[in-house]
C-alpha positions as CSV (number, residue, x, y, z in Angstrom):
1,M,-25.9,23.4,5.2
2,N,-24.0,21.8,8.0
3,Y,-23.2,18.1,7.4
4,E,-20.8,15.6,8.8
5,I,-19.7,12.1,7.9
6,T,-21.8,10.1,10.2
7,N,-22.3,6.4,9.8
8,L,-22.7,6.1,6.0
9,C,-23.3,9.8,5.2
10,I,-20.6,12.1,3.8
11,T,-21.4,15.7,4.9
12,E,-20.6,19.1,3.6
13,K,-19.1,20.4,6.9
14,A,-16.5,17.7,7.0
15,A,-15.8,18.1,3.3
16,S,-15.3,21.8,3.5
17,K,-12.7,21.4,6.3
18,L,-10.8,18.7,4.4
19,H,-11.5,20.2,1.0
20,L,-13.4,18.4,-1.7
21,K,-10.3,18.2,-3.9
22,Q,-8.5,16.0,-1.2
23,L,-11.6,13.8,-0.9
24,L,-11.7,13.4,-4.7
25,L,-8.0,12.5,-4.8
26,L,-8.6,9.7,-2.3
27,I,-11.6,8.4,-4.3
28,L,-9.7,8.5,-7.6
29,S,-6.6,6.7,-6.0
30,T,-8.7,3.7,-5.3
31,I,-11.1,3.7,-8.3
32,F,-8.9,4.8,-11.2
33,I,-5.3,5.5,-10.4
34,P,-4.3,7.3,-13.7
35,A,-7.0,9.9,-13.1
36,A,-5.6,10.4,-9.5
37,Y,-2.1,11.2,-10.8
38,V,-3.5,13.6,-13.4
39,Y,-5.6,15.3,-10.8
40,A,-2.7,15.6,-8.3
41,A,-0.5,17.0,-11.1
42,A,-3.3,19.6,-11.9
43,M,-3.5,20.6,-8.3
44,F,0.2,21.1,-8.0
45,I,0.4,23.1,-11.2
46,S,-2.5,25.3,-10.0
47,K,-0.5,25.9,-6.7
48,L,2.6,26.6,-8.7
49,L,0.9,29.2,-10.9
50,S,-0.6,30.8,-7.8
51,K,2.8,30.8,-6.2
52,K,1.5,28.9,-3.2
53,A,3.5,25.7,-3.8
54,S,6.3,24.9,-1.4
55,I,8.9,22.2,-1.0
56,N,9.5,20.4,2.2
57,K,13.1,20.6,3.4
58,N,13.1,18.2,6.3
59,L,15.5,15.2,6.4
60,S,13.1,12.6,5.1
61,S,12.0,14.8,2.2
62,L,15.7,15.5,1.3
63,L,16.4,11.8,1.3
64,I,13.5,11.1,-1.0
65,Y,14.6,13.9,-3.4
66,A,18.1,12.4,-3.4
67,Y,16.7,9.0,-4.1
68,M,14.7,10.4,-7.0
69,L,17.8,12.0,-8.4
70,I,19.8,8.8,-8.3
71,G,17.0,6.8,-10.0
72,L,16.9,9.4,-12.8
73,T,20.6,10.1,-13.4
74,A,21.6,6.4,-13.4
75,S,19.1,5.5,-16.1
76,D,20.0,5.0,-19.8
77,Y,16.3,5.6,-20.5
78,K,15.8,9.0,-19.1
79,L,12.2,9.5,-20.2
80,V,11.0,6.2,-18.7
81,S,12.7,7.0,-15.4
82,A,11.5,10.7,-15.4
83,F,8.0,9.4,-15.6
84,F,8.5,7.3,-12.4
85,V,10.2,10.3,-10.7
86,L,7.1,12.3,-11.5
87,L,4.9,9.6,-9.9
88,I,7.0,9.6,-6.7
89,F,6.9,13.4,-6.6
90,L,3.1,13.5,-6.9
91,C,2.9,10.9,-4.1
92,C,5.0,13.3,-1.9
93,Y,2.6,16.1,-2.9
94,S,-0.4,14.0,-1.9
95,Y,1.2,13.2,1.4
96,N,1.6,16.9,2.1
97,L,-2.0,17.6,1.2
98,F,-3.3,15.2,3.8
99,S,-0.6,15.9,6.4
100,T,-2.0,19.4,6.7
101,A,-5.7,18.3,7.1
102,E,-7.5,19.2,10.3
103,S,-7.4,16.3,12.7
104,D,-11.2,16.3,13.4
105,C,-11.8,15.5,9.7
106,L,-9.5,12.4,9.6
107,D,-12.1,10.0,10.9
108,A,-14.1,11.1,8.0
109,V,-11.3,10.2,5.6
110,I,-11.1,6.7,7.1
111,R,-14.8,6.3,6.7
112,L,-14.6,7.5,3.1
113,F,-12.0,4.7,2.6
114,Y,-14.6,2.3,3.9
115,L,-17.4,3.6,1.7
116,V,-15.3,3.5,-1.5
117,S,-14.0,0.0,-0.5
118,M,-17.5,-1.3,-0.3
119,V,-17.9,-0.4,-4.0
120,I,-14.5,-1.9,-4.8
121,F,-15.3,-5.2,-3.0
122,F,-18.6,-5.4,-4.7
123,I,-16.9,-5.1,-8.1
124,G,-14.5,-7.8,-7.1
125,I,-17.3,-10.2,-6.1
126,L,-19.1,-9.4,-9.4
127,Q,-15.9,-10.4,-11.3
128,Y,-15.9,-13.8,-9.5
129,I,-19.5,-14.7,-10.2
130,N,-19.4,-13.4,-13.8
131,P,-19.1,-16.5,-16.0
132,D,-17.5,-14.4,-18.8
133,F,-14.8,-13.0,-16.6
134,T,-11.3,-14.2,-17.4
135,I,-7.8,-13.4,-16.3
136,P,-4.3,-13.8,-17.9
137,S,-3.1,-17.4,-17.7
138,K,0.2,-16.3,-16.0
139,W,-1.9,-15.5,-12.9
140,I,-3.1,-19.1,-12.6
141,S,-0.8,-22.1,-11.8
142,N,-1.7,-25.6,-12.8
143,S,-0.9,-26.7,-9.2
144,Y,-4.3,-25.4,-8.0
145,S,-8.0,-25.8,-8.7
146,V,-8.3,-22.0,-9.4
147,N,-9.6,-20.5,-12.6
148,K,-10.4,-17.0,-11.4
149,R,-8.7,-14.4,-9.2
150,I,-10.4,-11.1,-8.6
151,Y,-8.7,-7.7,-8.8
152,S,-11.5,-5.2,-8.9
153,T,-10.1,-1.7,-9.8
154,F,-6.5,-2.6,-9.0
155,F,-5.5,-4.4,-12.3
156,N,-3.8,-7.2,-10.5
157,P,-4.9,-9.7,-7.8
158,N,-1.8,-9.2,-5.7
159,V,-2.2,-5.5,-5.7
160,F,-5.9,-5.8,-4.8
161,G,-4.9,-8.2,-2.0
162,F,-2.5,-5.6,-0.5
163,Y,-5.3,-3.0,-0.6
164,I,-7.7,-5.4,1.1
165,N,-5.1,-6.0,3.9
166,F,-4.9,-2.3,4.3
167,I,-8.6,-2.0,4.8
168,I,-8.8,-5.0,7.1
169,L,-6.1,-3.5,9.3
170,L,-7.9,-0.1,9.4
171,S,-11.2,-1.8,10.4
172,I,-9.6,-3.8,13.2
173,E,-8.7,-0.6,15.1
174,R,-12.4,0.1,16.1
175,L,-13.9,-3.3,15.4
176,N,-16.3,-4.4,18.1
177,F,-18.3,-7.7,17.7
178,K,-20.7,-6.6,20.4
179,K,-21.6,-3.4,18.5
180,P,-21.7,-4.3,14.8
181,G,-21.0,-1.4,12.6
182,L,-19.2,-0.4,9.4
183,E,-15.9,-1.8,10.6
184,L,-17.5,-5.3,10.9
185,I,-18.8,-5.1,7.4
186,M,-15.4,-4.1,6.0
187,F,-13.6,-6.8,8.1
188,S,-16.0,-9.6,6.9
189,A,-16.2,-8.5,3.3
190,G,-12.5,-7.9,3.3
191,I,-11.6,-11.4,4.4
192,F,-14.0,-12.9,1.7
193,C,-12.5,-10.8,-1.1
194,L,-9.0,-11.4,0.2
195,F,-9.6,-15.2,-0.2
196,L,-10.9,-14.6,-3.8
197,T,-7.6,-12.9,-4.8
198,F,-5.9,-16.2,-4.0
199,S,-2.8,-14.1,-3.1
200,R,-0.8,-16.1,-0.6
201,T,1.6,-13.2,0.0
202,S,-1.4,-11.1,1.1
203,W,-2.8,-13.8,3.3
204,I,0.6,-14.4,5.1
205,S,1.5,-10.7,5.4
206,V,-1.8,-9.6,7.0
207,V,-1.9,-12.4,9.5
208,S,1.8,-11.9,10.3
209,A,1.4,-8.2,10.8
210,I,-1.5,-8.7,13.2
211,I,0.4,-11.2,15.2
212,I,3.5,-8.9,15.5
213,T,1.4,-5.9,16.5
214,S,-0.6,-7.9,19.0
215,L,2.5,-7.5,21.2
216,F,1.2,-3.9,21.8
217,N,-2.4,-4.9,22.0
218,R,-3.1,-8.6,22.7
219,K,-6.8,-8.2,21.8
220,R,-5.8,-8.0,18.2
221,L,-4.5,-11.6,18.2
222,K,-7.9,-13.0,17.8
223,Y,-8.3,-11.3,14.4
224,A,-5.3,-13.2,13.0
225,L,-6.9,-16.4,14.1
226,I,-10.2,-15.5,12.5
227,I,-8.6,-14.6,9.2
228,S,-6.5,-17.8,9.2
229,L,-9.5,-20.0,10.0
230,V,-11.8,-18.4,7.4
231,I,-9.1,-18.7,4.6
232,F,-8.3,-22.4,5.5
233,C,-11.9,-23.3,5.7
234,L,-12.8,-21.7,2.4
235,D,-9.8,-23.3,0.8
236,V,-10.9,-26.7,2.0
237,L,-14.6,-26.2,1.0
238,L,-13.7,-25.0,-2.5
239,G,-10.8,-27.5,-2.9
240,T,-8.4,-25.0,-4.3
241,G,-5.3,-26.2,-2.5
242,R,-4.0,-22.6,-2.4
243,A,-3.6,-22.6,1.4
244,N,-1.6,-25.9,1.4
245,P,2.1,-24.9,1.9
246,S,3.4,-28.1,0.2
247,N,1.9,-26.9,-3.1
248,A,4.0,-23.8,-3.1
249,V,7.1,-25.8,-4.0
250,A,5.7,-26.7,-7.4
251,D,4.0,-23.3,-7.9
252,S,5.2,-21.9,-11.3
253,S,4.8,-18.3,-10.0
254,F,7.2,-19.0,-7.1
255,L,9.7,-20.7,-9.3
256,Y,9.4,-17.7,-11.7
257,R,10.1,-15.3,-8.9
258,I,13.3,-17.2,-8.1
259,E,14.5,-16.7,-11.7
260,V,13.6,-13.0,-11.5
261,W,15.6,-12.6,-8.2
262,K,18.6,-14.4,-9.7
263,A,18.6,-12.1,-12.7
264,C,18.2,-9.0,-10.5
265,I,21.2,-10.1,-8.4
266,E,23.3,-10.3,-11.5
267,I,22.1,-6.8,-12.6
268,I,23.1,-5.5,-9.2
269,K,26.6,-6.9,-9.6
270,D,27.0,-5.0,-12.8
271,N,25.4,-1.8,-11.6
272,F,26.3,-1.8,-7.9
273,I,26.8,1.9,-7.2
274,S,23.7,3.6,-8.7
275,G,21.6,0.9,-10.3
276,I,19.9,0.9,-13.7
277,G,17.3,3.7,-13.1
278,F,13.6,3.7,-12.3
279,G,11.2,1.5,-14.4
280,T,13.9,0.1,-16.7
281,L,14.1,-3.5,-15.5
282,S,12.3,-4.7,-18.6
283,K,15.0,-3.1,-20.7
284,H,17.9,-5.0,-19.0
285,I,16.6,-8.3,-17.7
286,A,16.6,-10.2,-21.0
287,G,20.4,-10.0,-21.0
288,Y,20.6,-11.7,-17.7
289,S,18.1,-14.5,-18.0
290,N,16.8,-17.0,-20.6
291,V,13.7,-17.7,-18.6
292,V,12.3,-14.3,-17.5
293,S,10.1,-12.4,-20.0
294,T,11.4,-9.1,-21.2
295,G,8.0,-7.6,-20.3
296,I,8.5,-7.9,-16.6
297,E,8.4,-4.5,-14.9
298,H,9.4,-5.3,-11.3
299,S,11.7,-7.5,-9.2
300,H,9.0,-9.2,-7.1
301,S,10.7,-7.8,-4.0
302,I,10.8,-4.1,-2.9
303,Y,14.3,-4.6,-1.5
304,L,15.7,-6.1,-4.6
305,Q,13.9,-3.5,-6.8
306,V,15.3,-0.6,-4.8
307,F,18.8,-2.0,-5.1
308,T,18.4,-2.9,-8.8
309,E,17.1,0.5,-9.7
310,T,19.2,2.8,-7.5
311,G,22.2,0.7,-6.4
312,I,23.9,0.9,-3.1
313,L,23.4,4.7,-3.0
314,G,19.6,4.5,-3.3
315,F,19.4,1.4,-1.1
316,S,21.3,3.2,1.7
317,L,18.9,6.2,1.5
318,F,15.9,3.7,1.5
319,T,17.4,2.0,4.6
320,I,17.8,5.4,6.4
321,L,14.2,6.2,5.6
322,L,13.0,2.9,7.1
323,L,15.1,3.4,10.2
324,N,13.5,6.8,10.6
325,I,10.1,5.3,10.4
326,I,11.0,2.6,12.9
327,K,12.4,5.3,15.2
328,F,9.2,7.2,15.0
329,F,7.2,4.1,16.0
330,K,9.6,3.3,18.8
331,N,9.2,6.8,20.3
332,N,5.4,6.8,20.0
333,L,3.9,3.3,20.2
334,F,4.1,3.0,24.0
335,K,2.1,6.2,24.6
336,K,-1.5,6.3,25.7
337,H,-4.3,6.6,23.2
338,N,-2.1,5.2,20.5
339,S,-4.6,2.9,18.7
340,H,-4.1,4.7,15.4
341,L,-0.3,4.3,15.7
342,I,-0.7,0.6,16.3
343,T,-2.8,0.4,13.2
344,A,-0.2,2.4,11.3
345,F,2.6,0.1,12.6
346,S,0.6,-2.9,11.4
347,V,0.3,-1.4,8.0
348,F,4.1,-0.7,8.0
349,V,4.9,-4.3,9.1
350,M,2.4,-5.8,6.5
351,T,4.1,-3.7,3.8
352,M,7.6,-4.8,4.7
353,I,6.6,-8.5,4.9
354,H,4.6,-8.3,1.6
355,G,7.6,-6.6,0.0
356,L,9.8,-9.6,0.7
357,V,8.4,-11.5,-2.3
358,D,6.5,-8.9,-4.2
359,S,6.9,-5.3,-5.4
360,V,3.3,-4.3,-4.8
361,P,4.1,-1.5,-2.4
362,L,6.0,0.2,-5.2
363,T,3.2,0.1,-7.7
364,P,1.7,3.5,-8.6
365,Q,-1.7,2.8,-7.0
366,I,-0.4,1.5,-3.7
367,M,2.2,4.2,-3.5
368,M,-0.5,6.9,-3.8
369,I,-2.8,5.2,-1.2
370,L,0.1,4.7,1.3
371,S,1.2,8.4,0.8
372,I,-2.3,9.6,1.6
373,Y,-2.5,7.4,4.7
374,A,0.9,8.5,5.9
375,G,-0.2,12.1,5.6
376,I,-3.3,11.3,7.7
377,I,-1.1,9.7,10.4
378,C,1.3,12.7,10.3
379,S,-1.6,15.1,10.8
380,L,-2.9,13.1,13.8
381,N,0.5,13.0,15.3
382,T,1.1,16.7,14.8
383,F,-2.3,17.5,16.4
384,E,-1.5,15.3,19.4
385,R,1.9,17.0,19.9
386,S,0.3,20.4,19.7
387,N,-2.4,19.4,22.2
388,K,0.3,18.1,24.6
389,N,2.2,21.4,24.3
390,I,-0.9,23.4,25.0
391,K,-1.7,21.4,28.1
392,S,1.8,21.7,29.4
393,L,1.5,25.5,29.1
394,I,-1.8,25.6,30.9
395,Y,-0.9,23.2,33.7
């Protein structure tokens, strides 16, 4: 029994190196996120009982632990915030699981992302063609001729749009129109599904990220053009008006975001030092706005959300973490054979742009997926450094 992941086949040899439990965590994170967190918790408890669990003590890990502590201690609703602390901790654990994977298995992980995504995209398309499929009215503005938005297994069109962006950026790394393969399928299906989410934030963030990262590889610029043309053409053909910038001014969802941002700024003024705690926005926002629903759970901006929940203390830690990531890319992007790092940088840029007007990167499902991907990039980078050290010793 000696299998590999080749083309569309997942093999036992690759799975044994990466461990089936890691592969299962990846699948669950995209298909049904509650099960992924339960499974990650079970794995950690198992490690704890076997006394094999360890805690990272590097600078980035310590900053995250401090950030978690602020978000918990500042809260008036300790149980709610403790739940979100647990989610962040399990994301850190998932990152560690994949950061120690063998580098020759990481291509298999990316291909598994593709295979699972094919199923996810198919579910999304089925939602669109299903005449009985409906979505909450708050996801549809009267400014557009749109009565459906797909979300597949991600519970929200904007969250699904972010995930599609992620898959599109992964596929671009090895996309070759002269040699059609799995990457071309994911790129094409991804653009079509991205349009059907009708998530303008996702459209803008993926195109912007590709344009910015084309500074390191000009060949990528054509993909931004292709995505833009397909979205505008489909928008004209279907007459939705979603791609027309002038319609955004009257968009109820955008006007609602402004009200949320106003309320969050007022909350920050009253809780400047340490914020209100993780996951408690819905408990406070009604006292700061007559427009915003008490059921809202996020700030529609990762920057405002971090500041609202953890104050200047948490936002400072968050800023240091971002600067560390930027420093990492600055030190590594200009090296040879860096295509995976250009892709990782494009994902980072897309996340930061998307986060300007939405808190999708801080949703449990996206946090887990990004943690897994960050672990993969860390493992690749560690392998390359080790390889370089070995060559320097030899030569």
